[in-house]
N, C-alpha and C positions, 0 to 999 in steps of 0.2 A: 379311882382318882373320880372325884364328883363331877359333876355337871355345870359347876360356874370354873373349874379351873379347867374344862374344857372348851368354856365360850372364849375366856378372855386367851387362850393358845391359838384358836381362831382368828380372834380379831386381831393378834400378834402378827401371826404370819401374815394378816390380809396388809397390814402397814409394812411392812417390808417387802411383799410383794410391788405392792404402790411405791416404794422409794429405789426398786429394779428399773422397774420401767417410766420412770415420770417423767426422761427425757424424751418419749416420745408419743408417750402417752396423757393426754388432755384432757381431764375431766370439766365436764360443762357445769354451768351453776345451778342449774336443773338434774343433776343425777340424781337418779334415783337413791332415797335413804335406805340405809340398810336395814335388812330385817330383823324387825324388835317383838319380842311376845308382844303378842295381844294381852289386854286388860284382863281375857280369861285365863290367860296363860298360868301355870303355878311359877313360884318363886317369890323371893321379898324384893322390897323395895330397894336392900341396899343393892341387888346385882342390877337395877334399873341404872341408877346413878352411878355406877362403876361403868356401863354402858355408855351414857352420855360423858364422860372423862374421856371412855378411849376414843369415842368419837370426836372429842375436840383435837385428841391428839393428833388421832391422824388428820384430821383438818391443817390442823400444820404443820404435819408432814408432809404434805399434798403441795401446799403454798411454799416450802422450802425446795421441794424435787422440781417443781413444774415451776419456771418461773412468768412471772404476768406479762403482759402486752407492753407495759414498762420498761419493764427490764430488758423483754426480748428486742427491741426495736434499736437498729444501726444509729450509731450517732449520725446527725446531722452534717450534710457535706456543708464545710465551713464557706459563707457569704464569697464569692467572686471578691470583692473588695476587700474581705479579708487576707485573700491570697497575695504572697509574698510578689510584688511586680518583677515581670520578667522586664531587663532591657532590651532595647532592641538589638535586630542583628546588624550588623556594622562591617558586612563582609566585601562593601566598596563597589556594590551593582551600579548604581547610577553613576561614581566616578569612571568607573570602565566602561561605559556606556559613553561619557562624554568624549574621555580619550578615545574609545575606537572612531566617533563621528567627528572629533577633529584630527585623526590621523586621514580618514575617508575624505573629508574635503582638500585636507592638504596635497592628498595623491593628486585628485582632480586639478588642482590649481596648478599643478607642477607640472601635469602633462598638457595642460593649455599652454603654457609656457615652451613647450617643446619646438624645435624648429618648425614655422609651416609648412616652408619648403621644402622640406622631405616628406612631411605627411600627405602634401600635395600631389607631390611627384607619385609617391607609392599609389594614392587614390586614381590617379589619371594612366597610372601603368593597368593597373587592375580594371580598371575601367574599358581600356585599349585593347586587354586579354578577352574580356566577356564579349566586346562588338565585336572580336577578330570570329571567337568560335559563333557566334550569331550569325554573320556574314557566311559562315563556311558553310552551316546549316542551311543558311537559305539558297545558297549556291546547290545544295544538294536539292531542296524543294522546287528550284525553279528549274530543274534539268540542269543545270551548270550552265548559265546563258554566260558570264565571267568568262568560266573555263571554256568554253563552247568558243566564244570569240577570239579568245589565247590560244585556242589549240589553231583558229584559222592562220591566223597570223605565222605559225610554227610550222603548218603546211597548208598551205593556199589549193582550194578544192573549192569551186563555186558551188552551194548548197541550193541549185534551181528548185528542187522537190520542196525546199523549205519557202524561198522565195515567192515560189508559184502558187502558194495555200495562205490564203490571208489569216485563216484559221490559225494554223500553226503558227505562221509566221508573229501573229500578235502575241503569243504565248508568249515570244521573249523579252514583250513590255508589260506584262500584266505589274498590278500592283499587289504584293502578297501582302502588306503592311497598311493597317489605317491608323492614322494619328489625327490628331489635331487638326481645327480647323482654325487658321489666324486669319483676321483681316488683310487684306492687302494695302489698307489706305491707311495703315497704321507702324507706329512702333515695333519692328519685329521683335523677340526674346533672342537672346542671344545667342549665337549659332555656336556649331552646326544645327540646326533645327532637326527635331526629331525624326526619325522614319517616319515613312507614310504622312507627314502633315500636308494640309492644303490652304493653299496661299487665296484668299478668293478676292479680286479686286471688285470693285463695283463697277458699273457704268463710269466714264469718263474720260479722263487721260492723267495716269500716273506716272511714279518713275521705279523703278528696280534696277537693284545691285545682287548681282551674285556673291557679293562678299556678304550679304546681310545673310544669306543662307545656309553657307558653307563656310571651310575654309582648307588650307591646302591639305591638311592631315583629315578632313572628311567631308562627305557632302551624303547629303541627307537622302538614302534610299524611298523610292515610290514617292517623290515628292509630285504634286499635283496641282499648277497653277493654272487658275481659271477664270474666266471674266463672265460678261452675262452677253455676247456675241462679239462676233469679229468686225461689225459694225459699230459698237456701243462702248468697249471697251480698248484703249490702247494705255499699253505698259511701254515704256522707254528706258530701254537700256542702258544703263551705265558702264558698264563694263562688261564684256563678251566673254572674258579669261574666266576658263573654270580650272583650277587646278586643286586634283583632289586624286588619291590613290586609284578610284573609280566612280563613275557615273551611273547609279544603276538605276534606271525608268524614271528617267525625266520627263514627266507630261506638261505640254502646255493644249490650254481646253478654252474655243469658245474667246476667241481674242484678236486684236492686231498687235505686233510687237516690231517696233521700230529701232534701229540700231544704227548706230554712226558706224557701225564697221559690223562685225559677223554678228550671227543671230548667237554665236557660241564657238567659241574655240577648247577645242578638248584636246587636242593633238600628245596632252601626255599621259593620259589615261583611256582602257575602255571604257566604253559609254553604250548606254540605249537611250535615245529620244526619240520622241513620238509630241508629233501634232495633233490636235483633234481640230476641226473647223477653226482654223489659222489662219489669218494673213499674217506674211513676213515682207517687212519694207525696210529701207534705207540700209542696205549691204552696199549698193552701187556709191561705193564711198570713193572710187578713184584710189585708193591706197591698198597695199599688199593682195592686190587680184582683185579687187572687190568679189570677197567668196562671202555666200550665206551661212556655210558651216567648214569650219576646218575641223579636221579628226584626225586621228589615226586607228588605233580597232575600235569596230565600233558596229552599231547599228542603227541605222533610222526608218520611221514610218509615219509616212504622213496620207492622212484623209481627207476628204472634201477641204483642201485648205487651197491657198490663194500663196504663190509667189512675186510679185510686183517689181519691176526693176522700173525707176523712174522716181523715185520719191527720196533717193540718194544723195550726197553734194555735186555726182560725179553720173549723172544718168544718159548723158549721150557717149560715155567712154564704155568700159569693158565691164562684163556683171558675169560671176561663175557661179553655178549651185552648191558646188562641192569642189573641198581641196582634202585630199587624204591621202596617206604615203605608207598605208599598211592596208591590211586586210579589212576593207568595209562592205556591207552592205545597207542596199539600197531600195526601199519601196514605196511607190506614190501610187496612189489609187483616188480616183476622182477629185484630179487637182487640175487647179491652173494657172500657168508660167507664163506672166504676160513680160514681154520681153522690151530690151533687146538683149539675150544672153548671149552670152561669148561659148559658154559652154555649159550643159547641165549633169555631165559627169566626166571621168577622168578614166582613159582608156589604159588598161595594164594595172589599174589598181580598184577591185572589188568586184561585185554585180549589181547591177542595177533595174530594175524593174520599173514601168509605167504604166496603167492602168487606166482604163476609162478617161485618161487625162486629156487636157486641151492647152498646147501652145497658140497663144496671140501676138501677133507685131512681134515676129521673130526676124534677126537677121538673115538677107539674101543670101550672102557669104555664107553662113552660115547650115545650107541648107543638107550639105554632106552630112552636118555632122548628125543631123536629127533622121535623114532616111538613111541613110546607110549604116547603123552603126553597128558595132564589134560585137563578138559573141559575147561579152561582157555585158551587152545591153539589150532590154528586150523591151520594145514599146506593144501593147497591148490593147487594141480598140483607142487608138487615139487618134484625135485630129490636129494636123499640124497646118499654121497661116503664116506666111509672111508678107512683110511689108513689103508695097510695090517699086518698081526699076525706082530709084531718083528721091527715095524718104529720106529724109534726114529728121533725125530722132532731136527732142529741143531741147539744149542748152541745159536751160533752168530748170532746178527741180519741180516737181507737182509736191502743192503746198497739201501736207495732210488735212486740210478742211474739206479737201475734196471726198474725202471719204465720209467724216462726222464735221459740222461745222464748228460742233462742241470742243473738237479737239484742238484749238488755237493755242497758243504759247501764254493768254491770260486764263488757261480755263485754269481746273483744279493740278 
């Protein structure tokens, strides 16, 4: 085989190899040229022409086997505007939301149209249940004051160890709950007031009705009624009856209380009532025994206070400090009792302790009542003063203006 045949065979093999691997073998435009014979090489001109023709055929073959960039480029995505329009979802979400909202509004409207009486009754029952639970918890926290008093009614034993200890006895009257302070000279909110309320009166003459504070179903526990001093603030009671399941820690402080009858009538409920730096007048009314305090099962505590006869409708008649019909405890410390009193205690009912008290203008015919008390009554460091023989008590009431000229009927 001559040299020309060998060269043509080699070039043809190269063309076939390039076609086989053209799918992944890219030839750049700067591919090195195929080796050719130098001008000094041996061979004739026809051989060079053949080589050039074969090179052209090789280039054409490469162009067919390896597509160019224009041929390999992926077709451009269709413009958005050219895409077929998709129809919006019509799954009814807005319609369903509107229906749900309308249904909820209708349900609320229907609930509002229910019988108000039934709803209010259920609310009251639930409130009463919670209030009772709270009161029971308070009883436990207080050492069971109400339970203690009720126990005395069932089995009476005079608790002298308690009465003779001002600290221990005072704990029966402690206020355990703090509540709002309300002005006594303004309209009070609907009763009963919250437990722990403080009703504060300024100086002057004011009126008060227990029915403004509570009702027969409930009376506020730990209620404090205050003034600016027993010679500065006067409250005139409009009603003395306290009708409630119990009266727990009712306290008067720094004022004078005038009543056309009792300071309080609490015969239907256990109670604790305390006076601090107060004056009580007007109970010598000539009706119902002229009693300062009527009660059943209860405890009374007065400190630095005055109980004065002479300002009621019947000052020359009978005046009694207490009238009780069941177990009753009373402790009076550093108090003044200005007569004439018919009685300051009741024999056979309760236990009474007077400590550091002064008894002024007392009736001579009641000397034994004070000087020879029964075992249920104890006087400790007290002074007794009786009117002289033949003394006559005034038949007309003392004017309240004797205490404070601003307390006349034309004042506040």
